[in-house]
PDB file of N, H, CA, C and O in Angstrom:
ATOM      1  N   UNK A   1      17.880 -38.991  20.958  1.00  0.00           N
ATOM      2  CA  UNK A   1      18.832 -37.942  20.232  1.00  0.00           C
ATOM      3  C   UNK A   1      20.006 -38.466  20.468  1.00  0.00           C
ATOM      4  O   UNK A   1      20.291 -38.948  21.565  1.00  0.00           O
ATOM      5  N   UNK A   2      20.877 -38.427  19.389  1.00  0.00           N
ATOM      6  H   UNK A   2      20.646 -38.035  18.499  1.00  0.00           H
ATOM      7  CA  UNK A   2      22.540 -38.663  19.424  1.00  0.00           C
ATOM      8  C   UNK A   2      23.269 -38.014  20.422  1.00  0.00           C
ATOM      9  O   UNK A   2      22.881 -36.931  20.860  1.00  0.00           O
ATOM     10  N   UNK A   3      24.334 -38.585  20.849  1.00  0.00           N
ATOM     11  H   UNK A   3      24.649 -39.465  20.492  1.00  0.00           H
ATOM     12  CA  UNK A   3      25.410 -37.819  21.847  1.00  0.00           C
ATOM     13  C   UNK A   3      26.517 -37.516  21.551  1.00  0.00           C
ATOM     14  O   UNK A   3      27.609 -37.978  21.884  1.00  0.00           O
ATOM     15  N   UNK A   4      26.006 -36.106  20.415  1.00  0.00           N
ATOM     16  H   UNK A   4      25.119 -35.731  20.144  1.00  0.00           H
ATOM     17  CA  UNK A   4      27.190 -35.911  20.008  1.00  0.00           C
ATOM     18  C   UNK A   4      28.591 -35.733  20.625  1.00  0.00           C
ATOM     19  O   UNK A   4      29.572 -36.168  20.022  1.00  0.00           O
ATOM     20  N   UNK A   5      28.726 -35.040  21.937  1.00  0.00           N
ATOM     21  H   UNK A   5      27.930 -34.686  22.428  1.00  0.00           H
ATOM     22  CA  UNK A   5      29.858 -34.809  22.160  1.00  0.00           C
ATOM     23  C   UNK A   5      30.763 -35.769  22.643  1.00  0.00           C
ATOM     24  O   UNK A   5      31.956 -35.657  22.926  1.00  0.00           O
ATOM     25  N   UNK A   6      29.776 -37.017  22.705  1.00  0.00           N
ATOM     26  H   UNK A   6      28.807 -37.108  22.475  1.00  0.00           H
ATOM     27  CA  UNK A   6      31.042 -38.110  22.874  1.00  0.00           C
ATOM     28  C   UNK A   6      31.698 -39.087  21.030  1.00  0.00           C
ATOM     29  O   UNK A   6      32.110 -40.216  20.765  1.00  0.00           O
ATOM     30  N   UNK A   7      31.399 -37.619  20.108  1.00  0.00           N
ATOM     31  H   UNK A   7      31.065 -36.702  20.324  1.00  0.00           H
ATOM     32  CA  UNK A   7      31.940 -38.160  19.118  1.00  0.00           C
ATOM     33  C   UNK A   7      33.382 -37.293  18.983  1.00  0.00           C
ATOM     34  O   UNK A   7      33.517 -36.092  19.218  1.00  0.00           O
ATOM     35  N   UNK A   8      34.372 -38.197  18.559  1.00  0.00           N
ATOM     36  H   UNK A   8      34.262 -39.172  18.368  1.00  0.00           H
ATOM     37  CA  UNK A   8      35.754 -37.509  18.191  1.00  0.00           C
ATOM     38  C   UNK A   8      35.590 -36.201  17.851  1.00  0.00           C
ATOM     39  O   UNK A   8      34.437 -35.990  17.476  1.00  0.00           O
ATOM     40  N   UNK A   9      36.345 -35.167  17.834  1.00  0.00           N
ATOM     41  H   UNK A   9      37.282 -35.338  18.139  1.00  0.00           H
ATOM     42  CA  UNK A   9      36.623 -34.022  17.739  1.00  0.00           C
ATOM     43  C   UNK A   9      36.359 -33.979  16.385  1.00  0.00           C
ATOM     44  O   UNK A   9      35.275 -33.505  16.043  1.00  0.00           O
ATOM     45  N   UNK A  10      37.309 -34.469  15.347  1.00  0.00           N
ATOM     46  H   UNK A  10      38.190 -34.854  15.625  1.00  0.00           H
ATOM     47  CA  UNK A  10      36.903 -34.004  14.436  1.00  0.00           C
ATOM     48  C   UNK A  10      35.557 -34.532  13.768  1.00  0.00           C
ATOM     49  O   UNK A  10      35.000 -33.703  13.048  1.00  0.00           O
ATOM     50  N   UNK A  11      34.906 -35.854  13.896  1.00  0.00           N
ATOM     51  H   UNK A  11      35.358 -36.527  14.481  1.00  0.00           H
ATOM     52  CA  UNK A  11      33.493 -36.585  13.631  1.00  0.00           C
ATOM     53  C   UNK A  11      32.524 -34.967  14.499  1.00  0.00           C
ATOM     54  O   UNK A  11      31.316 -35.000  14.263  1.00  0.00           O
ATOM     55  N   UNK A  12      32.788 -34.259  15.001  1.00  0.00           N
ATOM     56  H   UNK A  12      33.769 -34.232  15.192  1.00  0.00           H
ATOM     57  CA  UNK A  12      31.709 -33.640  15.644  1.00  0.00           C
ATOM     58  C   UNK A  12      31.959 -31.769  14.889  1.00  0.00           C
ATOM     59  O   UNK A  12      31.252 -30.776  15.059  1.00  0.00           O
ATOM     60  N   UNK A  13      33.197 -31.933  14.097  1.00  0.00           N
ATOM     61  H   UNK A  13      33.772 -32.740  13.958  1.00  0.00           H
ATOM     62  CA  UNK A  13      33.433 -31.043  13.374  1.00  0.00           C
ATOM     63  C   UNK A  13      32.491 -30.648  12.031  1.00  0.00           C
ATOM     64  O   UNK A  13      32.025 -29.640  11.500  1.00  0.00           O
ATOM     65  N   UNK A  14      32.519 -32.238  11.815  1.00  0.00           N
ATOM     66  H   UNK A  14      32.898 -33.058  12.246  1.00  0.00           H
ATOM     67  CA  UNK A  14      32.015 -32.860  10.411  1.00  0.00           C
ATOM     68  C   UNK A  14      30.231 -32.787  10.584  1.00  0.00           C
ATOM     69  O   UNK A  14      29.431 -32.552   9.679  1.00  0.00           O
ATOM     70  N   UNK A  15      29.936 -33.054  11.979  1.00  0.00           N
ATOM     71  H   UNK A  15      30.586 -33.245  12.714  1.00  0.00           H
ATOM     72  CA  UNK A  15      28.801 -33.001  11.986  1.00  0.00           C
ATOM     73  C   UNK A  15      28.289 -31.508  11.931  1.00  0.00           C
ATOM     74  O   UNK A  15      27.289 -31.351  11.229  1.00  0.00           O
ATOM     75  N   UNK A  16      28.649 -30.717  12.366  1.00  0.00           N
ATOM     76  H   UNK A  16      29.460 -30.844  12.936  1.00  0.00           H
ATOM     77  CA  UNK A  16      28.656 -29.110  12.446  1.00  0.00           C
ATOM     78  C   UNK A  16      28.464 -28.647  11.282  1.00  0.00           C
ATOM     79  O   UNK A  16      27.525 -27.979  10.849  1.00  0.00           O
ATOM     80  N   UNK A  17      29.526 -29.079  10.711  1.00  0.00           N
ATOM     81  H   UNK A  17      30.289 -29.622  11.062  1.00  0.00           H
ATOM     82  CA  UNK A  17      29.292 -28.377   8.970  1.00  0.00           C
ATOM     83  C   UNK A  17      27.833 -29.107   8.500  1.00  0.00           C
ATOM     84  O   UNK A  17      26.969 -28.561   7.813  1.00  0.00           O
ATOM     85  N   UNK A  18      27.798 -30.089   8.894  1.00  0.00           N
ATOM     86  H   UNK A  18      28.499 -30.532   9.452  1.00  0.00           H
ATOM     87  CA  UNK A  18      26.499 -30.945   7.618  1.00  0.00           C
ATOM     88  C   UNK A  18      25.461 -29.837   8.095  1.00  0.00           C
ATOM     89  O   UNK A  18      24.715 -29.214   7.340  1.00  0.00           O
ATOM     90  N   UNK A  19      25.581 -29.625  10.203  1.00  0.00           N
ATOM     91  H   UNK A  19      26.187 -30.132  10.816  1.00  0.00           H
ATOM     92  CA  UNK A  19      23.871 -29.165  10.052  1.00  0.00           C
ATOM     93  C   UNK A  19      23.591 -27.709   9.646  1.00  0.00           C
ATOM     94  O   UNK A  19      22.493 -27.188   9.452  1.00  0.00           O
ATOM     95  N   UNK A  20      25.309 -26.942   9.523  1.00  0.00           N
ATOM     96  H   UNK A  20      26.201 -27.365   9.681  1.00  0.00           H
ATOM     97  CA  UNK A  20      25.433 -25.499   9.480  1.00  0.00           C
ATOM     98  C   UNK A  20      24.905 -25.489   7.338  1.00  0.00           C
ATOM     99  O   UNK A  20      24.307 -24.579   6.763  1.00  0.00           O
ATOM    100  N   UNK A  21      25.270 -26.435   6.890  1.00  0.00           N
ATOM    101  H   UNK A  21      25.756 -27.174   7.357  1.00  0.00           H
ATOM    102  CA  UNK A  21      25.146 -26.335   5.543  1.00  0.00           C
ATOM    103  C   UNK A  21      23.560 -26.760   5.207  1.00  0.00           C
ATOM    104  O   UNK A  21      22.989 -26.866   4.122  1.00  0.00           O
ATOM    105  N   UNK A  22      23.136 -26.936   6.415  1.00  0.00           N
ATOM    106  H   UNK A  22      23.600 -26.849   7.296  1.00  0.00           H
ATOM    107  CA  UNK A  22      21.360 -27.729   6.284  1.00  0.00           C
ATOM    108  C   UNK A  22      20.408 -26.789   6.497  1.00  0.00           C
ATOM    109  O   UNK A  22      19.254 -26.733   6.073  1.00  0.00           O
ATOM    110  N   UNK A  23      21.345 -25.656   7.584  1.00  0.00           N
ATOM    111  H   UNK A  23      22.283 -25.701   7.929  1.00  0.00           H
ATOM    112  CA  UNK A  23      20.076 -24.523   8.099  1.00  0.00           C
ATOM    113  C   UNK A  23      20.222 -23.349   7.001  1.00  0.00           C
ATOM    114  O   UNK A  23      21.255 -22.893   6.510  1.00  0.00           O
ATOM    115  N   UNK A  24      18.789 -22.976   6.748  1.00  0.00           N
ATOM    116  H   UNK A  24      17.950 -23.346   7.146  1.00  0.00           H
ATOM    117  CA  UNK A  24      19.050 -22.032   5.926  1.00  0.00           C
ATOM    118  C   UNK A  24      18.652 -20.339   6.808  1.00  0.00           C
ATOM    119  O   UNK A  24      17.607 -19.709   6.648  1.00  0.00           O
ATOM    120  N   UNK A  25      19.112 -20.179   7.162  1.00  0.00           N
ATOM    121  H   UNK A  25      19.961 -20.691   7.293  1.00  0.00           H
ATOM    122  CA  UNK A  25      18.858 -18.778   8.197  1.00  0.00           C
ATOM    123  C   UNK A  25      19.869 -17.860   7.884  1.00  0.00           C
ATOM    124  O   UNK A  25      20.732 -18.040   7.026  1.00  0.00           O
ATOM    125  N   UNK A  26      19.723 -16.705   8.717  1.00  0.00           N
ATOM    126  H   UNK A  26      19.021 -16.559   9.414  1.00  0.00           H
ATOM    127  CA  UNK A  26      20.737 -15.361   7.783  1.00  0.00           C
ATOM    128  C   UNK A  26      22.305 -16.156   8.722  1.00  0.00           C
ATOM    129  O   UNK A  26      22.427 -17.244   9.284  1.00  0.00           O
ATOM    130  N   UNK A  27      23.356 -14.908   8.502  1.00  0.00           N
ATOM    131  H   UNK A  27      23.257 -14.024   8.045  1.00  0.00           H
ATOM    132  CA  UNK A  27      23.923 -14.900   8.830  1.00  0.00           C
ATOM    133  C   UNK A  27      24.645 -14.994  10.296  1.00  0.00           C
ATOM    134  O   UNK A  27      25.651 -15.627  10.616  1.00  0.00           O
ATOM    135  N   UNK A  28      23.768 -14.124  11.102  1.00  0.00           N
ATOM    136  H   UNK A  28      22.951 -13.610  10.842  1.00  0.00           H
ATOM    137  CA  UNK A  28      23.734 -13.722  12.495  1.00  0.00           C
ATOM    138  C   UNK A  28      23.616 -15.033  12.999  1.00  0.00           C
ATOM    139  O   UNK A  28      24.672 -15.430  13.492  1.00  0.00           O
ATOM    140  N   UNK A  29      22.468 -16.023  13.050  1.00  0.00           N
ATOM    141  H   UNK A  29      21.611 -15.701  12.650  1.00  0.00           H
ATOM    142  CA  UNK A  29      21.654 -16.603  13.486  1.00  0.00           C
ATOM    143  C   UNK A  29      23.195 -18.033  13.474  1.00  0.00           C
ATOM    144  O   UNK A  29      23.772 -18.488  14.461  1.00  0.00           O
ATOM    145  N   UNK A  30      23.395 -18.320  12.229  1.00  0.00           N
ATOM    146  H   UNK A  30      22.926 -17.951  11.427  1.00  0.00           H
ATOM    147  CA  UNK A  30      24.831 -19.368  11.688  1.00  0.00           C
ATOM    148  C   UNK A  30      25.996 -18.874  12.404  1.00  0.00           C
ATOM    149  O   UNK A  30      26.900 -19.702  12.289  1.00  0.00           O
ATOM    150  N   UNK A  31      26.401 -17.722  13.194  1.00  0.00           N
ATOM    151  H   UNK A  31      25.667 -17.049  13.286  1.00  0.00           H
ATOM    152  CA  UNK A  31      27.072 -17.387  13.639  1.00  0.00           C
ATOM    153  C   UNK A  31      27.133 -17.790  15.162  1.00  0.00           C
ATOM    154  O   UNK A  31      28.029 -18.224  15.886  1.00  0.00           O
ATOM    155  N   UNK A  32      25.714 -17.444  15.356  1.00  0.00           N
ATOM    156  H   UNK A  32      24.987 -17.091  14.767  1.00  0.00           H
ATOM    157  CA  UNK A  32      25.772 -17.653  16.925  1.00  0.00           C
ATOM    158  C   UNK A  32      25.623 -19.612  17.038  1.00  0.00           C
ATOM    159  O   UNK A  32      25.962 -20.161  18.086  1.00  0.00           O
ATOM    160  N   UNK A  33      25.283 -20.146  16.269  1.00  0.00           N
ATOM    161  H   UNK A  33      25.008 -19.700  15.418  1.00  0.00           H
ATOM    162  CA  UNK A  33      25.349 -21.424  16.189  1.00  0.00           C
ATOM    163  C   UNK A  33      26.725 -22.042  16.211  1.00  0.00           C
ATOM    164  O   UNK A  33      26.823 -23.127  16.785  1.00  0.00           O
ATOM    165  N   UNK A  34      27.820 -21.501  15.661  1.00  0.00           N
ATOM    166  H   UNK A  34      27.741 -20.619  15.195  1.00  0.00           H
ATOM    167  CA  UNK A  34      28.998 -21.726  15.111  1.00  0.00           C
ATOM    168  C   UNK A  34      29.554 -21.555  16.296  1.00  0.00           C
ATOM    169  O   UNK A  34      30.259 -22.484  16.690  1.00  0.00           O
ATOM    170  N   UNK A  35      29.379 -20.173  17.310  1.00  0.00           N
ATOM    171  H   UNK A  35      28.806 -19.419  16.990  1.00  0.00           H
ATOM    172  CA  UNK A  35      30.059 -19.941  18.546  1.00  0.00           C
ATOM    173  C   UNK A  35      29.493 -20.737  19.422  1.00  0.00           C
ATOM    174  O   UNK A  35      30.234 -20.994  20.370  1.00  0.00           O
ATOM    175  N   UNK A  36      28.180 -21.351  19.466  1.00  0.00           N
ATOM    176  H   UNK A  36      27.578 -21.142  18.695  1.00  0.00           H
ATOM    177  CA  UNK A  36      27.872 -21.491  20.507  1.00  0.00           C
ATOM    178  C   UNK A  36      28.462 -23.614  20.821  1.00  0.00           C
ATOM    179  O   UNK A  36      28.778 -24.158  21.879  1.00  0.00           O
ATOM    180  N   UNK A  37      28.381 -24.155  19.531  1.00  0.00           N
ATOM    181  H   UNK A  37      28.124 -23.713  18.672  1.00  0.00           H
ATOM    182  CA  UNK A  37      29.090 -25.138  19.082  1.00  0.00           C
ATOM    183  C   UNK A  37      30.327 -25.456  19.939  1.00  0.00           C
ATOM    184  O   UNK A  37      30.718 -26.403  20.621  1.00  0.00           O
ATOM    185  N   UNK A  38      30.878 -23.920  19.505  1.00  0.00           N
ATOM    186  H   UNK A  38      30.561 -23.151  18.951  1.00  0.00           H
ATOM    187  CA  UNK A  38      32.739 -24.308  19.895  1.00  0.00           C
ATOM    188  C   UNK A  38      32.930 -24.146  21.339  1.00  0.00           C
ATOM    189  O   UNK A  38      33.821 -24.618  22.044  1.00  0.00           O
ATOM    190  N   UNK A  39      31.656 -23.182  21.749  1.00  0.00           N
ATOM    191  H   UNK A  39      30.932 -22.799  21.176  1.00  0.00           H
ATOM    192  CA  UNK A  39      32.103 -23.257  23.125  1.00  0.00           C
ATOM    193  C   UNK A  39      31.343 -24.277  24.126  1.00  0.00           C
ATOM    194  O   UNK A  39      31.681 -24.412  25.302  1.00  0.00           O
ATOM    195  N   UNK A  40      30.400 -24.895  23.589  1.00  0.00           N
ATOM    196  H   UNK A  40      30.126 -24.784  22.633  1.00  0.00           H
ATOM    197  CA  UNK A  40      30.190 -26.354  23.611  1.00  0.00           C
ATOM    198  C   UNK A  40      31.174 -27.414  23.907  1.00  0.00           C
ATOM    199  O   UNK A  40      31.340 -28.092  24.921  1.00  0.00           O
ATOM    200  N   UNK A  41      31.904 -27.384  22.551  1.00  0.00           N
ATOM    201  H   UNK A  41      31.769 -26.834  21.727  1.00  0.00           H
ATOM    202  CA  UNK A  41      33.185 -28.104  22.584  1.00  0.00           C
ATOM    203  C   UNK A  41      34.350 -27.915  23.315  1.00  0.00           C
ATOM    204  O   UNK A  41      35.115 -28.862  23.498  1.00  0.00           O
ATOM    205  N   UNK A  42      34.618 -26.600  23.839  1.00  0.00           N
ATOM    206  H   UNK A  42      33.996 -25.831  23.691  1.00  0.00           H
ATOM    207  CA  UNK A  42      35.822 -26.839  24.020  1.00  0.00           C
ATOM    208  C   UNK A  42      35.893 -26.795  25.772  1.00  0.00           C
ATOM    209  O   UNK A  42      36.916 -27.087  26.391  1.00  0.00           O
ATOM    210  N   UNK A  43      34.278 -26.267  26.586  1.00  0.00           N
ATOM    211  H   UNK A  43      33.447 -26.030  26.083  1.00  0.00           H
ATOM    212  CA  UNK A  43      34.119 -26.669  28.076  1.00  0.00           C
ATOM    213  C   UNK A  43      34.341 -28.131  27.812  1.00  0.00           C
ATOM    214  O   UNK A  43      35.219 -28.714  28.448  1.00  0.00           O
ATOM    215  N   UNK A  44      33.442 -28.921  26.712  1.00  0.00           N
ATOM    216  H   UNK A  44      32.729 -28.447  26.195  1.00  0.00           H
ATOM    217  CA  UNK A  44      33.667 -30.528  26.862  1.00  0.00           C
ATOM    218  C   UNK A  44      34.931 -31.094  26.863  1.00  0.00           C
ATOM    219  O   UNK A  44      35.347 -32.082  27.467  1.00  0.00           O
ATOM    220  N   UNK A  45      35.426 -30.411  26.182  1.00  0.00           N
ATOM    221  H   UNK A  45      35.088 -29.608  25.691  1.00  0.00           H
ATOM    222  CA  UNK A  45      36.773 -31.136  26.008  1.00  0.00           C
ATOM    223  C   UNK A  45      37.879 -30.748  27.316  1.00  0.00           C
ATOM    224  O   UNK A  45      38.772 -31.523  27.660  1.00  0.00           O
ATOM    225  N   UNK A  46      37.601 -29.237  28.040  1.00  0.00           N
ATOM    226  H   UNK A  46      36.876 -28.608  27.761  1.00  0.00           H
ATOM    227  CA  UNK A  46      38.325 -29.115  29.188  1.00  0.00           C
ATOM    228  C   UNK A  46      37.950 -29.997  30.626  1.00  0.00           C
ATOM    229  O   UNK A  46      38.411 -29.789  31.748  1.00  0.00           O
ATOM    230  N   UNK A  47      37.139 -30.859  30.284  1.00  0.00           N
ATOM    231  H   UNK A  47      36.765 -31.029  29.372  1.00  0.00           H
ATOM    232  CA  UNK A  47      35.997 -31.609  31.227  1.00  0.00           C
ATOM    233  C   UNK A  47      35.379 -30.784  31.942  1.00  0.00           C
ATOM    234  O   UNK A  47      35.176 -31.243  33.066  1.00  0.00           O
ATOM    235  N   UNK A  48      34.817 -29.315  31.724  1.00  0.00           N
ATOM    236  H   UNK A  48      34.982 -28.942  30.811  1.00  0.00           H
ATOM    237  CA  UNK A  48      34.076 -28.440  32.273  1.00  0.00           C
ATOM    238  C   UNK A  48      32.338 -28.768  31.791  1.00  0.00           C
ATOM    239  O   UNK A  48      31.467 -27.935  32.039  1.00  0.00           O
ATOM    240  N   UNK A  49      32.117 -29.701  31.292  1.00  0.00           N
ATOM    241  H   UNK A  49      32.825 -30.378  31.090  1.00  0.00           H
ATOM    242  CA  UNK A  49      30.543 -29.818  30.470  1.00  0.00           C
ATOM    243  C   UNK A  49      30.720 -31.535  29.840  1.00  0.00           C
ATOM    244  O   UNK A  49      31.409 -31.923  28.897  1.00  0.00           O
ATOM    245  N   UNK A  50      30.018 -32.150  30.561  1.00  0.00           N
ATOM    246  H   UNK A  50      29.459 -31.834  31.328  1.00  0.00           H
ATOM    247  CA  UNK A  50      29.652 -33.429  29.907  1.00  0.00           C
ATOM    248  C   UNK A  50      28.730 -33.638  28.681  1.00  0.00           C
ATOM    249  O   UNK A  50      28.089 -32.689  28.229  1.00  0.00           O
ATOM    250  N   UNK A  51      28.664 -34.799  28.174  1.00  0.00           N
ATOM    251  H   UNK A  51      29.184 -35.570  28.541  1.00  0.00           H
ATOM    252  CA  UNK A  51      28.156 -34.751  26.810  1.00  0.00           C
ATOM    253  C   UNK A  51      26.904 -34.765  27.004  1.00  0.00           C
ATOM    254  O   UNK A  51      26.407 -35.518  27.842  1.00  0.00           O
ATOM    255  N   UNK A  52      25.843 -33.544  25.911  1.00  0.00           N
ATOM    256  H   UNK A  52      26.246 -32.933  25.230  1.00  0.00           H
ATOM    257  CA  UNK A  52      24.851 -33.364  26.637  1.00  0.00           C
ATOM    258  C   UNK A  52      24.090 -33.968  24.966  1.00  0.00           C
ATOM    259  O   UNK A  52      24.481 -33.982  23.799  1.00  0.00           O
ATOM    260  N   UNK A  53      23.261 -34.257  25.447  1.00  0.00           N
ATOM    261  H   UNK A  53      22.943 -34.246  26.395  1.00  0.00           H
ATOM    262  CA  UNK A  53      21.946 -35.188  24.624  1.00  0.00           C
ATOM    263  C   UNK A  53      21.864 -34.207  22.758  1.00  0.00           C
ATOM    264  O   UNK A  53      21.655 -33.001  22.886  1.00  0.00           O
ATOM    265  N   UNK A  54      21.977 -34.579  21.649  1.00  0.00           N
ATOM    266  H   UNK A  54      22.146 -35.559  21.545  1.00  0.00           H
ATOM    267  CA  UNK A  54      22.018 -33.432  21.050  1.00  0.00           C
ATOM    268  C   UNK A  54      20.170 -33.117  20.399  1.00  0.00           C
ATOM    269  O   UNK A  54      20.223 -32.547  19.309  1.00  0.00           O
ATOM    270  N   UNK A  55      19.261 -33.281  20.691  1.00  0.00           N
ATOM    271  H   UNK A  55      19.218 -33.743  21.577  1.00  0.00           H
ATOM    272  CA  UNK A  55      17.847 -33.083  20.756  1.00  0.00           C
ATOM    273  C   UNK A  55      17.872 -31.473  21.718  1.00  0.00           C
ATOM    274  O   UNK A  55      17.620 -30.297  21.456  1.00  0.00           O
ATOM    275  N   UNK A  56      18.363 -32.306  23.014  1.00  0.00           N
ATOM    276  H   UNK A  56      18.568 -33.261  23.228  1.00  0.00           H
ATOM    277  CA  UNK A  56      18.546 -30.979  24.072  1.00  0.00           C
ATOM    278  C   UNK A  56      19.596 -30.274  23.576  1.00  0.00           C
ATOM    279  O   UNK A  56      19.284 -29.185  24.058  1.00  0.00           O
ATOM    280  N   UNK A  57      20.709 -30.037  22.918  1.00  0.00           N
ATOM    281  H   UNK A  57      20.962 -30.922  22.527  1.00  0.00           H
ATOM    282  CA  UNK A  57      21.098 -29.228  22.967  1.00  0.00           C
ATOM    283  C   UNK A  57      21.118 -28.188  21.167  1.00  0.00           C
ATOM    284  O   UNK A  57      22.069 -27.463  20.874  1.00  0.00           O
ATOM    285  N   UNK A  58      20.033 -28.358  20.348  1.00  0.00           N
ATOM    286  H   UNK A  58      19.260 -28.947  20.586  1.00  0.00           H
ATOM    287  CA  UNK A  58      19.198 -28.292  19.945  1.00  0.00           C
ATOM    288  C   UNK A  58      18.416 -27.111  19.956  1.00  0.00           C
ATOM    289  O   UNK A  58      18.314 -26.032  19.372  1.00  0.00           O
ATOM    290  N   UNK A  59      17.630 -28.138  21.369  1.00  0.00           N
ATOM    291  H   UNK A  59      17.713 -29.014  21.844  1.00  0.00           H
ATOM    292  CA  UNK A  59      16.300 -27.272  21.603  1.00  0.00           C
ATOM    293  C   UNK A  59      16.821 -25.653  22.558  1.00  0.00           C
ATOM    294  O   UNK A  59      16.219 -24.580  22.577  1.00  0.00           O
ATOM    295  N   UNK A  60      18.296 -26.080  23.352  1.00  0.00           N
ATOM    296  H   UNK A  60      18.785 -26.952  23.337  1.00  0.00           H
ATOM    297  CA  UNK A  60      18.849 -24.494  23.993  1.00  0.00           C
ATOM    298  C   UNK A  60      19.232 -24.017  23.281  1.00  0.00           C
ATOM    299  O   UNK A  60      19.383 -22.839  23.605  1.00  0.00           O
ATOM    300  N   UNK A  61      19.659 -24.289  21.998  1.00  0.00           N
ATOM    301  H   UNK A  61      19.536 -25.246  21.734  1.00  0.00           H
ATOM    302  CA  UNK A  61      20.782 -23.162  20.769  1.00  0.00           C
ATOM    303  C   UNK A  61      19.447 -22.449  20.107  1.00  0.00           C
ATOM    304  O   UNK A  61      19.586 -21.286  19.728  1.00  0.00           O
ATOM    305  N   UNK A  62      18.232 -23.051  19.958  1.00  0.00           N
ATOM    306  H   UNK A  62      18.119 -23.995  20.266  1.00  0.00           H
ATOM    307  CA  UNK A  62      16.761 -22.790  19.635  1.00  0.00           C
ATOM    308  C   UNK A  62      16.427 -21.170  20.622  1.00  0.00           C
ATOM    309  O   UNK A  62      16.235 -19.964  20.467  1.00  0.00           O
ATOM    310  N   UNK A  63      16.528 -22.134  21.565  1.00  0.00           N
ATOM    311  H   UNK A  63      16.684 -23.114  21.691  1.00  0.00           H
ATOM    312  CA  UNK A  63      15.838 -21.058  22.908  1.00  0.00           C
ATOM    313  C   UNK A  63      16.423 -19.931  22.585  1.00  0.00           C
ATOM    314  O   UNK A  63      15.752 -18.974  22.197  1.00  0.00           O
ATOM    315  N   UNK A  64      18.289 -19.855  22.744  1.00  0.00           N
ATOM    316  H   UNK A  64      18.834 -20.632  23.059  1.00  0.00           H
ATOM    317  CA  UNK A  64      18.771 -18.474  22.777  1.00  0.00           C
ATOM    318  C   UNK A  64      18.682 -17.613  21.862  1.00  0.00           C
ATOM    319  O   UNK A  64      18.803 -16.417  22.129  1.00  0.00           O
ATOM    320  N   UNK A  65      18.401 -18.160  20.308  1.00  0.00           N
ATOM    321  H   UNK A  65      18.303 -19.131  20.092  1.00  0.00           H
ATOM    322  CA  UNK A  65      18.172 -17.859  19.578  1.00  0.00           C
ATOM    323  C   UNK A  65      16.957 -16.736  19.795  1.00  0.00           C
ATOM    324  O   UNK A  65      17.064 -15.511  19.843  1.00  0.00           O
ATOM    325  N   UNK A  66      15.909 -17.469  19.896  1.00  0.00           N
ATOM    326  H   UNK A  66      15.822 -18.465  19.857  1.00  0.00           H
ATOM    327  CA  UNK A  66      15.060 -16.883  19.848  1.00  0.00           C
ATOM    328  C   UNK A  66      14.968 -15.877  21.323  1.00  0.00           C
ATOM    329  O   UNK A  66      14.091 -15.033  21.138  1.00  0.00           O
ATOM    330  N   UNK A  67      15.414 -15.772  22.288  1.00  0.00           N
ATOM    331  H   UNK A  67      16.126 -16.457  22.438  1.00  0.00           H
ATOM    332  CA  UNK A  67      15.669 -14.591  23.016  1.00  0.00           C
ATOM    333  C   UNK A  67      15.885 -13.977  22.839  1.00  0.00           C
ATOM    334  O   UNK A  67      15.459 -12.975  23.413  1.00  0.00           O
ATOM    335  N   UNK A  68      16.911 -13.911  21.707  1.00  0.00           N
ATOM    336  H   UNK A  68      17.257 -14.725  21.241  1.00  0.00           H
ATOM    337  CA  UNK A  68      18.207 -12.762  21.420  1.00  0.00           C
ATOM    338  C   UNK A  68      17.532 -11.741  20.512  1.00  0.00           C
ATOM    339  O   UNK A  68      17.661 -10.517  20.549  1.00  0.00           O
ATOM    340  N   UNK A  69      16.455 -12.810  19.323  1.00  0.00           N
ATOM    341  H   UNK A  69      16.350 -13.804  19.293  1.00  0.00           H
ATOM    342  CA  UNK A  69      15.352 -11.747  18.737  1.00  0.00           C
ATOM    343  C   UNK A  69      14.690 -10.863  18.979  1.00  0.00           C
ATOM    344  O   UNK A  69      14.575  -9.754  18.457  1.00  0.00           O
ATOM    345  N   UNK A  70      13.900 -11.649  20.353  1.00  0.00           N
ATOM    346  H   UNK A  70      13.993 -12.550  20.777  1.00  0.00           H
ATOM    347  CA  UNK A  70      13.122 -10.494  21.012  1.00  0.00           C
ATOM    348  C   UNK A  70      13.532 -10.185  22.150  1.00  0.00           C
ATOM    349  O   UNK A  70      12.768 -10.038  23.104  1.00  0.00           O
ATOM    350  N   UNK A  71      14.816 -10.040  22.215  1.00  0.00           N
ATOM    351  H   UNK A  71      15.437 -10.160  21.440  1.00  0.00           H
ATOM    352  CA  UNK A  71      15.563  -8.709  23.259  1.00  0.00           C
ATOM    353  C   UNK A  71      15.454  -7.490  22.129  1.00  0.00           C
ATOM    354  O   UNK A  71      15.856  -6.359  22.402  1.00  0.00           O
TER     355      UNK A  71
END
């Protein structure tokens, strides 16, 4: 996978935009993806979180969305 968090902030933002455009999901799920991406980016910038493998990040986000739907 890609270590997306090692990209420069502008590159991460561009990647996130491309990912969001590629998703065919409803607004609530899209908002959850955006919020999670922003949370991770902020934590990484503050040094609270190391770089995470892109595939792992996607798997974790999907799991959270699935859990929210089941709740």
